[in-house]
C-alpha positions as CSV (number, residue, x, y, z in Angstrom):
1,M,51.5,86.3,-37.0
2,S,49.0,85.6,-39.9
3,L,45.4,84.4,-38.4
4,R,44.9,82.6,-42.0
5,L,45.9,78.7,-40.7
6,P,43.5,79.3,-37.7
7,L,40.5,80.3,-39.8
8,V,41.0,77.6,-43.0
9,A,40.6,74.7,-40.1
10,V,37.7,76.7,-38.9
11,A,36.3,76.5,-42.8
12,L,37.1,73.3,-43.1
13,A,35.0,71.9,-39.8
14,L,32.2,73.8,-40.9
15,C,32.5,71.7,-44.3
16,A,32.5,68.5,-42.6
17,P,29.8,66.3,-42.6
18,A,28.1,65.7,-39.4
19,V,29.5,62.8,-37.0
20,H,26.3,60.2,-35.8
21,A,26.6,57.8,-33.6
22,E,27.3,54.2,-35.0
23,P,24.7,51.8,-34.0
24,L,24.7,48.6,-32.1
25,S,23.7,46.4,-35.3
26,S,25.6,43.4,-34.1
27,G,27.4,42.2,-31.5
28,T,25.3,40.4,-28.2
29,V,25.6,41.7,-24.4
30,K,25.1,39.4,-22.2
31,L,23.6,40.3,-18.3
32,T,24.7,38.2,-15.9
33,L,23.5,38.7,-11.9
34,K,25.8,38.6,-8.8
35,L,25.1,38.7,-5.2
36,P,26.8,39.5,-1.6
37,P,28.0,36.3,-0.7
38,E,24.9,34.3,1.2
39,G,27.7,33.3,4.2
40,G,29.1,36.5,4.7
41,G,32.0,38.8,2.9
42,S,33.0,41.0,0.4
43,G,32.1,41.5,-3.5
44,F,29.4,39.8,-5.3
45,V,29.1,36.3,-6.2
46,A,27.2,33.8,-8.4
47,P,24.4,33.3,-6.6
48,S,22.8,29.5,-5.6
49,A,19.3,29.2,-6.4
50,T,18.0,28.8,-3.1
51,Y,19.9,32.1,-2.1
52,L,18.6,33.9,-4.9
53,A,15.1,32.7,-4.4
54,R,14.9,34.4,-0.9
55,Y,17.3,36.7,-1.4
56,F,14.7,39.9,-2.9
57,N,12.5,39.9,0.3
58,F,10.7,42.8,2.3
59,A,13.8,43.1,4.9
60,R,16.0,43.5,1.8
61,C,14.0,45.7,0.6
62,Q,13.2,47.6,3.6
63,C,17.2,47.7,4.4
64,D,17.9,49.3,1.2
65,T,17.7,53.0,2.6
66,D,20.5,54.5,1.2
67,T,22.6,54.6,-2.2
68,T,25.6,53.4,-1.1
69,T,25.4,50.3,-0.2
70,K,24.3,48.5,-3.4
71,E,22.8,45.2,-3.0
72,Y,23.0,43.2,-6.2
73,Q,25.0,43.9,-9.4
74,I,25.4,43.3,-12.8
75,E,27.9,41.9,-14.7
76,Y,27.8,43.2,-18.6
77,T,30.0,41.3,-21.4
78,W,30.0,40.5,-25.0
79,D,28.6,37.4,-25.7
80,G,31.4,35.8,-28.1
81,T,33.6,38.6,-30.0
82,A,32.4,42.3,-29.6
83,P,32.0,44.0,-32.7
84,V,34.4,45.9,-34.9
85,P,34.1,48.7,-35.3
86,V,33.1,48.9,-31.7
87,P,29.6,50.9,-32.0
88,T,29.5,54.3,-30.3
89,Q,25.6,54.2,-29.4
90,E,24.6,54.5,-26.2
91,L,23.1,51.9,-24.0
92,H,20.2,52.3,-21.1
93,P,19.8,50.1,-18.2
94,W,16.5,49.3,-16.8
95,S,15.0,47.3,-13.5
96,G,11.5,46.9,-12.4
97,E,8.9,44.9,-13.5
98,G,7.6,45.1,-17.1
99,C,9.5,47.3,-18.5
100,D,9.0,46.3,-21.8
101,A,5.6,47.4,-22.1
102,D,4.5,49.3,-25.2
103,M,3.3,52.0,-23.5
104,T,5.9,54.4,-22.2
105,S,3.8,55.4,-19.3
106,V,3.9,52.3,-17.7
107,R,7.0,51.5,-18.1
108,D,8.1,54.9,-16.4
109,G,5.7,53.8,-13.2
110,Q,6.9,50.5,-13.0
111,C,10.7,50.8,-13.6
112,T,13.8,52.9,-12.9
113,A,16.5,54.0,-15.2
114,H,20.2,53.3,-14.4
115,D,23.3,55.4,-15.8
116,I,24.2,55.2,-19.1
117,F,27.2,53.7,-20.7
118,T,28.5,53.0,-24.3
119,P,29.7,49.8,-25.9
120,A,33.4,50.9,-25.5
121,S,32.9,50.7,-21.9
122,I,32.3,46.6,-22.1
123,S,35.7,46.5,-23.1
124,T,36.2,42.8,-21.8
125,I,33.7,42.9,-18.9
126,K,32.1,45.8,-17.2
127,R,30.7,45.6,-13.4
128,V,28.0,47.8,-12.3
129,D,26.4,47.9,-8.5
130,Y,23.2,48.4,-8.0
131,D,19.9,48.7,-5.3
132,A,17.7,46.7,-4.5
133,Q,14.8,48.7,-3.6
134,A,14.8,49.8,-7.2
135,L,14.7,46.6,-8.9
136,M,11.9,45.8,-6.4
137,S,9.5,48.7,-6.0
138,H,7.9,51.0,-8.5
139,P,8.3,54.6,-8.4
140,S,4.8,55.0,-8.0
141,D,3.9,52.9,-5.4
142,T,2.7,54.7,-2.2
143,E,5.0,52.4,0.2
144,A,8.7,51.8,-0.7
145,C,8.2,48.6,0.0
146,P,4.7,46.7,-0.8
147,D,3.2,43.7,0.3
148,A,3.3,42.5,-3.0
149,T,5.8,39.7,-5.3
150,R,6.8,40.4,-8.5
151,S,8.6,39.5,-11.4
152,V,11.1,41.9,-12.0
153,Q,13.9,42.0,-14.5
154,H,17.2,44.0,-15.3
155,W,17.2,45.4,-18.7
156,L,19.9,46.7,-21.6
157,V,18.1,48.5,-24.2
158,T,18.6,51.4,-27.1
159,Q,16.2,54.6,-27.4
160,T,15.3,57.3,-29.3
161,G,14.3,59.8,-27.5
162,D,11.7,57.8,-24.2
163,T,11.1,54.9,-26.9
164,W,13.2,51.6,-26.4
165,D,13.9,50.9,-29.7
166,E,12.7,47.2,-30.9
167,T,16.2,46.0,-31.1
168,P,18.4,45.0,-29.2
169,R,17.1,44.5,-25.9
170,F,19.5,42.1,-23.5
171,A,18.1,41.0,-20.0
172,L,19.1,38.9,-17.7
173,A,18.4,34.8,-18.6
174,N,15.6,34.5,-16.0
175,A,13.3,37.0,-14.2
176,I,14.2,37.1,-10.8
177,V,10.8,37.3,-8.0
178,A,10.9,40.0,-5.7
179,D,8.8,38.5,-3.0
180,M,7.8,41.1,0.1
181,K,4.3,39.6,0.5
182,A,3.8,38.0,3.8
183,P,2.5,34.5,4.4
184,P,-0.9,34.1,5.3
185,L,-2.1,33.5,9.5
186,P,-3.9,31.2,10.9
187,T,-6.6,31.5,13.4
188,L,-5.4,30.0,16.7
189,E,-7.5,28.0,18.8
190,S,-5.8,27.1,22.4
191,G,-3.1,27.7,24.7
192,I,0.7,26.9,25.0
193,V,-0.1,24.1,22.4
194,L,-0.3,26.4,19.7
195,S,-3.4,24.8,17.2
196,W,-5.4,26.5,14.4
197,D,-7.4,25.3,11.4
198,A,-5.6,24.5,8.4
199,L,-5.1,27.2,6.2
200,S,-6.9,26.9,2.8
201,D,-3.4,27.0,0.4
202,T,0.1,26.7,2.2
203,T,1.9,26.8,-0.7
204,D,2.8,30.5,0.7
205,V,4.4,29.0,4.3
206,K,7.2,27.0,4.4
207,Y,7.2,27.6,8.5
208,F,5.8,28.3,11.7
209,Q,7.5,29.9,14.5
210,A,6.9,30.8,17.9
211,L,8.7,33.5,20.3
212,C,8.3,33.3,23.9
213,T,8.7,35.4,26.6
214,K,7.3,35.1,30.8
215,A,4.7,37.5,31.2
216,D,7.0,40.3,32.7
217,G,9.0,40.7,29.1
218,T,11.8,38.2,30.2
219,R,13.1,35.5,28.6
220,A,11.6,32.5,28.6
221,H,14.8,30.4,27.5
222,D,18.6,31.2,28.0
223,T,19.0,31.0,24.0
224,A,16.7,30.2,20.9
225,T,15.4,26.8,20.6
226,S,15.9,26.5,17.1
227,S,17.9,29.3,14.3
228,A,15.2,32.0,13.1
229,Q,14.0,31.2,9.2
230,Y,12.5,34.6,8.9
231,E,14.5,38.2,8.4
232,T,13.6,41.7,9.4
233,P,15.3,44.7,8.8
234,N,16.5,44.9,12.1
235,S,17.9,41.1,12.0
236,M,19.3,42.1,9.0
237,C,20.6,45.5,9.2
238,G,19.5,46.8,12.2
239,A,17.0,49.2,10.2
240,S,13.8,49.9,12.8
241,Y,10.3,48.6,11.3
242,A,7.6,48.5,13.3
243,Y,5.8,44.8,12.2
244,A,1.8,44.8,11.9
245,I,1.0,41.9,14.3
246,A,-2.6,40.4,13.8
247,T,-4.2,39.4,17.3
248,A,-5.3,35.9,17.9
249,T,-8.5,35.2,19.6
250,L,-8.6,32.2,21.6
251,T,-11.3,29.4,22.1
252,N,-10.1,28.8,25.3
253,A,-8.6,32.1,26.9
254,G,-7.6,32.3,30.4
255,P,-8.6,34.5,33.3
256,E,-5.6,36.4,32.6
257,P,-5.8,40.4,31.8
258,T,-5.0,41.7,27.9
259,A,-1.8,43.3,28.1
260,D,0.6,45.1,25.3
261,L,3.2,42.5,23.9
262,P,6.6,42.8,25.5
263,P,9.2,44.6,23.4
264,P,11.4,41.7,22.1
265,L,8.1,40.1,20.6
266,A,6.8,43.1,19.4
267,A,10.2,43.7,17.4
268,L,10.3,39.6,16.1
269,D,13.5,39.0,18.1
270,P,14.7,35.9,16.6
271,T,16.8,35.2,19.4
272,Y,13.2,34.6,21.1
273,V,12.2,31.5,19.3
274,C,11.2,29.5,21.3
275,G,9.2,26.7,19.0
276,E,9.0,25.7,15.2
277,A,7.1,23.5,12.8
278,A,6.6,22.6,8.9
279,G,4.3,25.1,6.8
280,T,1.8,22.3,6.2
281,A,1.5,21.7,10.2
282,Q,-1.3,22.9,13.0
283,S,-0.1,23.2,15.6
284,I,2.9,23.9,17.5
285,E,4.2,22.1,21.0
286,L,6.6,24.6,22.8
287,R,8.1,22.5,25.6
288,G,10.4,23.7,28.3
289,L,8.0,26.1,29.8
290,E,7.4,25.9,33.6
291,N,3.5,24.7,35.0
292,G,2.3,28.1,36.8
293,T,4.3,30.7,35.0
294,A,2.5,33.3,32.6
295,Y,3.8,33.5,29.4
296,R,3.6,35.5,26.1
297,V,3.4,34.1,23.0
298,V,3.4,35.2,19.3
299,L,3.0,32.6,16.2
300,L,4.8,33.1,12.7
301,A,3.9,32.3,9.8
302,I,7.6,32.2,7.2
303,D,8.0,32.0,3.6
304,A,10.7,30.8,1.4
305,S,12.2,34.3,1.0
306,R,12.1,34.4,4.6
307,N,8.7,36.6,4.8
308,V,6.9,37.0,7.8
309,A,3.8,37.8,8.9
310,A,2.8,37.6,13.2
311,I,-0.2,36.8,15.3
312,G,0.2,37.6,19.0
313,V,-1.9,36.0,22.0
314,D,-2.7,39.7,23.6
315,Q,-2.7,38.0,27.0
316,P,-0.8,35.6,29.4
317,I,-0.6,31.8,29.2
318,T,-0.1,29.8,32.0
319,P,0.8,26.3,31.6
320,Q,-0.9,23.9,34.0
321,A,0.2,20.3,34.8
322,V,-1.7,17.0,33.7
323,I,-2.1,14.3,34.5
324,D,-0.8,11.7,31.7
325,F,-1.2,8.0,31.3
326,W,2.1,6.9,33.6
327,E,0.7,9.4,36.3
328,E,-2.8,7.3,36.1
329,L,-1.0,4.4,36.3
330,N,1.1,5.2,39.3
331,N,-1.6,7.1,41.1
332,E,-3.7,3.5,40.6
333,D,-1.1,1.5,41.3
334,P,2.7,2.9,43.0
335,Y,4.4,-0.3,42.6
336,I,4.1,-0.1,38.3
337,Q,8.1,0.8,37.5
338,G,9.8,1.6,34.3
339,G,13.3,0.0,33.7
340,L,14.7,-2.5,30.4
341,C,16.3,-5.6,32.9
342,I,14.7,-8.4,32.6
343,A,17.4,-10.2,35.3
344,S,18.1,-8.7,38.1
345,V,18.4,-9.2,42.3
346,D,15.7,-6.8,43.8
347,G,12.6,-8.3,41.7
348,R,12.5,-6.1,39.1
349,G,13.5,-9.0,36.3
350,D,13.4,-12.5,35.5
351,L,16.7,-14.1,35.5
352,G,15.1,-17.7,34.3
353,G,13.6,-15.3,31.6
354,A,16.6,-13.9,30.7
355,L,18.4,-17.2,29.9
356,V,15.7,-18.4,27.5
357,V,16.4,-15.1,25.7
358,T,19.9,-15.8,25.7
359,L,19.8,-19.2,24.6
360,A,17.6,-18.3,21.4
361,I,19.8,-15.2,20.5
362,G,22.3,-17.5,20.4
363,V,20.4,-20.1,18.1
364,V,20.2,-17.6,15.6
365,V,23.3,-15.4,15.7
366,R,25.3,-18.4,15.3
367,R,24.0,-18.8,11.7
368,R,26.7,-17.9,9.2
369,R,26.5,-14.7,7.8
370,R,26.1,-15.0,4.2
371,R,22.4,-16.4,5.3
372,S,21.7,-12.7,5.7
373,R,22.4,-12.0,1.6
374,R,19.6,-13.9,1.0
375,L,16.9,-12.2,3.2
376,A,18.1,-9.0,1.2
377,R,16.7,-10.7,-2.4
378,L,12.9,-11.2,-1.0
379,L,12.7,-7.8,-0.8
380,A,13.4,-7.1,-4.2
381,A,12.1,-10.6,-5.6
382,S,8.6,-9.5,-4.1
383,L,7.8,-6.9,-6.5
384,L,8.5,-9.2,-9.2
385,L,4.6,-10.6,-8.1
386,A,3.6,-7.4,-10.5
387,P,1.5,-9.0,-13.7
388,A,3.3,-6.8,-15.8
389,L,6.6,-8.2,-14.9
390,A,4.8,-12.1,-14.7
391,S,4.0,-11.8,-17.9
392,A,7.2,-11.9,-19.8
393,Q,7.6,-15.8,-18.5
394,A,4.8,-16.8,-20.5
395,S,6.5,-20.2,-21.5
396,Y,7.2,-21.4,-18.2
397,S,5.1,-24.3,-15.9
398,P,5.2,-24.2,-12.8
399,Y,6.6,-27.2,-10.2
400,W,2.7,-28.3,-10.1
401,Q,2.6,-29.0,-13.6
402,E,5.8,-30.8,-14.1
403,D,5.2,-34.3,-15.1
404,E,8.9,-35.1,-13.6
405,A,9.4,-32.6,-11.0
406,D,11.4,-35.2,-8.6
407,E,13.6,-35.4,-11.5
408,V,13.7,-31.3,-11.9
409,G,14.6,-30.9,-8.5
410,M,12.6,-28.1,-6.8
411,S,14.0,-25.9,-4.8
412,E,13.2,-26.3,-1.0
413,P,12.2,-22.5,1.0
414,T,14.9,-21.5,3.4
415,W,13.6,-18.9,4.9
416,T,9.8,-17.5,5.4
417,M,9.1,-13.9,6.1
418,G,5.6,-12.5,7.0
419,L,4.2,-9.0,7.2
420,R,1.1,-8.5,9.3
421,L,-1.7,-5.6,10.7
422,G,-4.0,-6.0,13.3
423,P,-6.2,-4.4,16.0
424,Y,-4.5,-4.7,19.4
425,V,-5.2,-3.5,22.8
426,P,-2.5,-4.3,25.3
427,S,-3.9,-6.0,28.2
428,I,-2.4,-3.1,31.1
429,D,-5.5,-3.1,33.2
430,A,-5.4,-7.1,33.7
431,K,-2.9,-6.0,36.9
432,F,-5.8,-3.5,38.3
433,D,-8.8,-3.9,40.3
434,S,-10.6,-0.9,38.9
435,S,-13.5,-0.9,36.3
436,P,-12.5,0.2,33.7
437,G,-8.8,0.4,34.1
438,P,-6.4,2.8,33.4
439,Y,-6.0,2.1,30.4
440,A,-9.8,1.4,29.2
441,R,-10.5,5.1,30.8
442,T,-7.7,6.6,29.2
443,F,-7.2,5.9,25.9
444,L,-11.1,6.1,24.1
445,N,-9.7,4.7,20.7
446,D,-8.2,1.0,19.6
447,S,-5.3,1.3,17.6
448,V,-3.1,-1.6,15.6
449,M,0.1,-3.3,15.7
450,F,2.1,-3.7,12.3
451,A,4.7,-6.6,12.8
452,V,7.5,-8.5,10.9
453,D,8.3,-12.3,11.5
454,V,11.4,-13.9,10.1
455,H,12.3,-17.3,10.0
456,R,14.6,-19.6,9.1
457,V,12.9,-23.1,7.7
458,W,14.4,-27.1,7.5
459,P,11.9,-29.0,5.8
460,L,10.6,-32.1,8.3
461,L,7.6,-33.8,9.3
462,R,6.2,-33.3,6.1
463,G,6.3,-29.4,6.2
464,Q,8.8,-26.4,7.8
465,L,10.2,-26.4,11.1
466,G,12.3,-22.8,11.8
467,V,13.5,-20.5,13.8
468,G,13.7,-16.9,14.0
469,V,12.3,-13.1,15.0
470,T,9.6,-10.8,15.4
471,A,9.7,-7.5,15.3
472,G,6.2,-4.7,15.6
473,Y,5.4,-1.6,16.4
474,Y,1.9,-0.5,18.2
475,S,1.4,3.7,19.6
476,N,-2.1,4.8,21.1
477,S,-2.5,8.5,21.9
478,T,-5.0,10.7,24.3
479,Q,-5.6,13.8,25.4
480,A,-4.2,13.6,29.3
481,W,-6.7,14.6,32.2
482,Q,-6.7,17.7,33.9
483,D,-4.6,18.1,37.0
484,G,-6.0,17.9,40.3
485,T,-8.6,15.3,38.5
486,T,-9.3,11.3,40.1
487,P,-10.8,8.6,38.4
488,G,-14.6,9.3,40.5
489,T,-14.3,13.0,39.2
490,P,-17.9,13.4,37.2
491,D,-17.4,14.2,34.2
492,R,-13.6,14.0,34.3
493,P,-12.3,16.6,32.1
494,R,-9.3,16.0,29.9
495,A,-6.4,18.8,29.0
496,S,-7.4,20.0,25.5
497,D,-4.5,19.8,22.8
498,N,-2.1,17.6,25.3
499,L,-1.4,14.2,24.2
500,T,-0.6,11.7,26.3
501,R,1.4,8.5,24.0
502,L,1.9,4.8,25.2
503,S,4.3,3.3,22.4
504,I,5.3,-0.3,22.1
505,V,7.6,-2.5,20.4
506,P,7.3,-6.2,20.6
507,T,9.9,-8.5,19.7
508,A,10.2,-12.3,20.4
509,I,12.1,-15.1,20.1
510,T,10.0,-17.8,18.1
511,A,10.3,-21.2,16.5
512,I,7.6,-22.4,13.8
513,Y,5.9,-25.6,12.3
514,R,4.1,-25.0,8.7
515,A,2.3,-28.0,7.5
516,T,3.3,-27.9,3.9
517,I,2.2,-31.3,3.0
518,F,-1.1,-30.0,1.5
519,D,0.4,-28.1,-0.8
520,D,3.7,-29.7,-2.1
521,E,2.0,-33.4,-2.2
522,F,-1.9,-32.4,-2.8
523,G,-1.8,-29.3,-4.6
524,V,-4.3,-27.6,-2.1
525,P,-2.0,-24.6,-2.1
526,L,-2.9,-24.0,2.4
527,V,-0.2,-24.1,4.7
528,P,-1.7,-24.5,8.1
529,Y,1.0,-23.0,11.2
530,L,1.9,-23.1,14.8
531,R,4.7,-20.6,15.8
532,G,5.4,-19.8,19.9
533,G,7.9,-18.1,21.5
534,V,9.8,-16.0,24.3
535,A,8.3,-12.4,24.2
536,Y,10.1,-9.3,25.0
537,D,8.0,-6.2,24.5
538,V,9.1,-2.2,24.7
539,W,7.1,0.1,25.7
540,W,7.4,3.9,26.8
541,I,5.3,6.4,27.7
542,K,5.5,10.2,26.5
543,N,3.8,13.2,28.5
544,P,2.7,16.4,26.1
545,A,5.9,17.8,26.1
546,D,6.9,15.0,24.0
547,E,9.1,13.8,26.4
548,L,9.6,10.6,28.5
549,S,7.0,10.8,31.5
550,T,8.0,10.7,35.3
551,H,6.0,10.5,38.6
552,M,7.8,10.4,41.9
553,S,6.2,7.5,43.2
554,C,9.5,6.0,45.1
555,A,12.5,7.0,45.7
556,T,14.4,3.9,44.5
557,C,12.7,2.7,41.5
558,D,13.0,3.6,37.5
559,D,10.3,6.9,37.7
560,R,11.1,7.1,33.9
561,A,8.1,5.5,31.6
562,L,10.3,3.4,29.8
563,G,10.6,0.0,30.2
564,A,9.9,-4.0,28.8
565,S,8.5,-6.9,30.1
566,I,9.1,-10.3,29.1
567,G,6.6,-13.1,28.9
568,L,5.4,-15.6,26.2
569,V,3.4,-15.9,22.6
570,G,1.9,-18.0,20.6
571,A,0.1,-18.0,17.3
572,V,-1.9,-20.4,15.0
573,G,-2.6,-19.4,11.4
574,L,-3.6,-20.2,8.0
575,A,-1.6,-19.4,5.0
576,V,-2.3,-19.5,1.0
577,R,0.1,-19.9,-1.5
578,A,-1.6,-17.5,-3.5
579,E,0.8,-18.2,-6.7
580,R,-1.3,-20.4,-7.9
581,I,-4.0,-17.6,-9.1
582,D,-1.4,-16.8,-12.0
583,P,0.8,-19.2,-13.5
584,D,3.0,-16.7,-15.1
585,A,3.7,-14.8,-11.7
586,A,5.1,-18.3,-10.1
587,A,7.4,-18.4,-13.1
588,S,8.9,-14.6,-12.3
589,M,9.2,-15.2,-8.3
590,Q,11.3,-18.6,-8.7
591,N,13.4,-17.1,-11.5
592,S,14.3,-14.7,-9.0
593,G,14.6,-17.0,-6.1
594,L,11.1,-16.3,-4.6
595,E,9.5,-19.5,-3.9
596,H,6.2,-18.7,-2.5
597,A,3.8,-16.2,-2.1
598,G,0.7,-15.1,-0.6
599,F,-1.7,-14.3,2.2
600,F,-1.9,-15.6,5.6
601,A,-4.2,-14.9,9.0
602,E,-3.7,-16.0,12.5
603,L,-4.6,-15.9,15.9
604,E,-2.1,-14.4,18.6
605,M,-2.0,-15.1,22.2
606,S,0.9,-13.1,24.1
607,W,1.3,-13.4,27.7
608,V,3.7,-10.4,28.7
609,D,3.9,-9.2,32.3
610,G,7.1,-10.3,33.3
611,F,5.8,-13.4,34.1
612,G,3.9,-12.4,37.0
613,N,5.8,-9.4,38.0
614,A,3.9,-6.8,40.0
615,K,6.5,-4.4,38.8
616,K,6.2,-5.1,34.8
617,L,3.4,-3.9,32.5
618,S,0.9,-6.3,31.2
619,V,1.4,-5.5,27.5
620,G,0.5,-8.7,25.7
621,D,-3.1,-9.4,23.9
622,T,-5.2,-12.2,22.1
623,T,-5.9,-10.8,19.0
624,W,-5.8,-11.9,14.9
625,F,-3.9,-10.3,12.3
626,G,-3.9,-10.7,8.6
627,G,-1.1,-10.3,6.2
628,V,1.5,-11.3,3.6
629,S,4.1,-14.1,3.2
630,F,6.8,-14.9,1.5
631,E,9.5,-17.8,1.3
632,F,12.2,-17.9,-0.6
């Protein structure tokens, strides 16, 4: 057989020009990030912004211990149509921080190169799975997942040797925040109510949580009191990791000896969560613990990426009983009771009072439902008092400037509303012989009450006569007394960081008379008024666990610190119709249905003690209020 044909083929091959890779001079490659489904499952999906923000955290980096499991995926697609002919130049994927640095040494120290591929392999779409640790960590890091926050990126470039070509360079639309940095820790100050000085910067703290066990390491609660807001390598993938737990120095440390943390707390086991607070808080109250039982506690600071830092109390803490305000009352008068009834057969309530309230409610409720819509108009119309809105009505003449007001037919207000605020000291001590009484010796500071009055009024007797309702809110808190102390104990000690709180919601059905004659007929914008009616004030007292207090002073009474007292309330006051200050404001008001607006001051007297019922708290007061009023 002749060798001529093969020799000719070899000669032709040797003479042919060299084949070069076709450069990627046109066409754009789009990179899209995909993550495993947030709720679990297979494959990769486009993440939500909140899921992405917390995904690349310390636990994710620690869990990436093998090359088999991939933590994220990049989809490579042509942005538009693929170039023709398809280029053959190789594409180089890179991931890390600052990969586009001019110095190759910087890039190689901070970034990881991945398997290369050609543009032809993209075709319609190309999906490649990658390791999170390669994205988050630097090859030059001395530890795999350092305490750092990095802005990382995934790149696709062409190269000449080890140098990136200036173009093309493709990357994700947005850099990724890889947050492996633990949030800052506060310094603990106290025991089972964990409190601390405010952090100078709370931007990297989203939650505080506490972990609890009994001193012997057994559970303080059957289950976690709330879901864990953090992730550890163990909770994410079962990987073992020993967190460095700082040691707290307590300002009120007890006599208990120091001891190592129980294993569940040392491992930051999320099933032992026993308390939670916002990242701006300065304390966590650990509820549901038993007095006299020793507990071990760890405080966690958690950031938005679910990274965690921990500080532990190196000795057992034993919560002790305290004397809250409800117990202080019952210790002095065991007949004081709770209960919301105003009518009963055992002397706890008052049938007459109940009938009065029932009749008054009937008078108000019988008004047609359409009246309530006019109340809503007040809230919107009152905003028109702003000068900017008032200036738009400069050509309007207020009603007192009209020469022919009677012919014009000025509309009469049918509703009045007052918002008021004033100091308030409930007359609880009036029923006690001690001096100072339980309220005065327990609460060191006075507080204020806020109230709202709404009345339906009719023109009568050169003024306005009406009927309506009142509702308000009052609250005061203080440190409870240490257990075992009495009012006669010298320098009676308080239980620090153990708040007891009294709250009152006063309500009333009232009649009102407003003498509008001075403004309506004489142009003097003063409106004296009288208001009075039946009051029904609901009150409650909470213990340091923020629960309704109880005190077993009797076997049959209502032992919970939740009750109500009925009584009488009256007030005398003076309102000023202030729209004369700015006629333009009056224009805007009246065009929107608001006839008058101004301010007022009043003296209120309330006798709210269950009409002398010895079992009811006396929660009335004689005090003053100031506020703003509206007529519409």
